[in-house]
N, C-alpha and C positions, 0 to 999 in steps of 0.2 A: 645619710640615713636618718636619722635622727633621732633623734632627739629624744634631736635631739633631744626625755622628759621626764612611787615611793619606794625607795629601795633600801632594804636592810639598814636601817639606820638612816637612809636618806640619799645615798649616792647612786648615780647612774652613769654607766659608760656605754655608749652605743657603738658597736663594732662596724667596721667597713672594710671592704676589699680595697687593695691598692688600685690606683688609676680609675677611680670612679669620678663622680661629679664633683665640682668645686664645693667647699663647705658652705653650709647655709648661713645666712646672716641672721644673727639672733635678734629677737624682738627687743625693743627698747626697755620693756618691762614685762614681767610675767603676767598673763591674763588672770583676772579674778574668776573663780569658779562661779560665784553667784551671779555676776553680770558680765559674762565674757564678751558680749558683743559691744560693750560700751567702754570697757576699761582695759588698760594694759599696754597701750602704745602700739598695738597692732591695728590692722585695717578692718574696721567693722564692715560687715557685708549687708548691703541694702537689698540685693536681689539675688536670684539663683541660689538661695540658701539650701535647698534640698538637693542632696546627692545620693541617690539610691535610698538606703535605709537611714542615712545620716543627715542631720541638720548642721550645716556649716555655720559656726558662730563667729569665728574670728580668723583672719589670715595672720598667721604667726610669723612666717618667714618664707623666703624664696631662695632656691638654690639654682644650680646650673641647669637642671632638667626637671625639677619638681617644686611644688608649692606645698607648704605645711599649714594645716588648719587645725584649730580647736573645733571639735565636732561633738554632737550629742546623738547617741543612739537611744531611741525610745521604743517601748513595747507595751504589751498589755498590762493592766493593773498598775499603772503609773511607774512601770519599769523605766529606768533612766541611767545612762552611763556616759560620762565624758571620756573621750578618746582623742588622740592626735591622729589626724588623717593626712596621709601624704599621697599626692597624686601627680602623675606626669603632666607637665605643662603642655598646653595645647600645641605649641610649635614642635614638640618632640613626639607627639602621639603616633605619628606614622614612621618614626625612625626605629628600625628593627634593633639597631645596636643599643639604643637607650632603653627600649622595652626589655631586651634581654638582660641588661644590667640591673634594671629595676626588679625584675622577677627573681634574679639571682640573689639580690639583696634580701628580698622578702623571704625566700626559702631558707637562706642561711640564718637570718635573724630569728626566724620562727623556731629554729632548732635550739636556740639558746634559752636556758631556763636557769636564771641566777638572780638572787635578790638585788644585785647591783647592776643589772642590765634591764633596760626597758623592754617589756614583753610585747610581742606582736600578737594581735588578736585575730586579724582578718585580712584577707586580700581578695581582690577580684577585679572585675571590669564593669564599669558603669558608663553608659553613653559613649562607649569606645575609649574610655580613659582607664588605664590601670591604676589601682590604688592599693594602699595597705593602711591598716589602722594599728596604732600602738598605744601602750599605756600612757596616760596623762599624769604627769607629776605636778601636783599643786605645790608650787614653790618658786624658787629663784635659781638662776644659774650661779656658779661660783664667782664669776666676774662681778655680778651684781651684789652678792653677799660681801665680797671683799671691798667693793666701793662703799657700801653702807657702813661696814665695820671701820673703815679708815676715818670716818667722821667721829668715832667714839673710841678714844684711846683705851687699849686693853680689851676691846670687845672680841678681837680675833686672836686667840692664844695659840701657842705651839701645840697644845693638846687638840685643838680644833683642826689645825693643819694636818696633824698626824692621822686623825680619824678619817678625814676626807681623803688623804692619800691612800690609806690602807683600804678603804672601801672601793675607791676608784680602781686601785690596782687589782683587787679581787675580781671585779667585773671584767677588767681587761684580760686577766689570766684565764678566766673562763672562756672568753672569746678565742684567745690564742690556742687553747687546748681543744677547741671544738673539732670533732671528728665526724665522718659520715657513718652510715650503718655498717660499713665494712671495717670501721676502726681506723681509717686513714685520715690523717690531719688535713683539714681544709685550707690551712694557711690564711686564716682570717686576721686582718690587721686593722686597727683603728688609725685612720689617716690624719685625724685632727684632734689629738688629745690636748685640750686647751680649757681654760676656766669657763668660757661660755658654753662648752659642751659637757660640763659636769654639772648635774642638776642636784640641788639640795632641797628636799621636800620640807614643808612646814611641819610635818609630823616627825 
């Protein structure tokens, strides 16, 4: 699901159902907001940048059935918003099983409203490809933060660790407690709680 990507102090946990796609490979570095198509270690897009209402700026990661992009939504009067766009990969577009899983993921995640969970903004179909858009976190994942902190003794304290754990746990708890309109638990579980899937915003 992803993104995996400002949350209540900066932490984000993205819930997933069991038995879904393999986890996404994280980008080598987080893309910069100002020049996302040229920085960040992801694959810059030279062609086919327009996808419906969205401009695809950077391919951030690929998973078992979907690709994750940094995208820009533009509108009248210089309206502009960066989002993370996830769409089913071409080879799986006609697979009913994967489409059902993707739509299930979008519906479940859209129900979650918590400062430590990445928000879902939109979902739809464009050129026969299902997609969803999520909140973009301008920051780094925890693995990157820890790697950078390791180069500077004392930069990563136990207070930092506790704050990160508390915020991530709060987001996961919200996902685990999610219910449907009838009040029944949905059984949402995050399949891959790991440093690369916890995002720390620069703010």
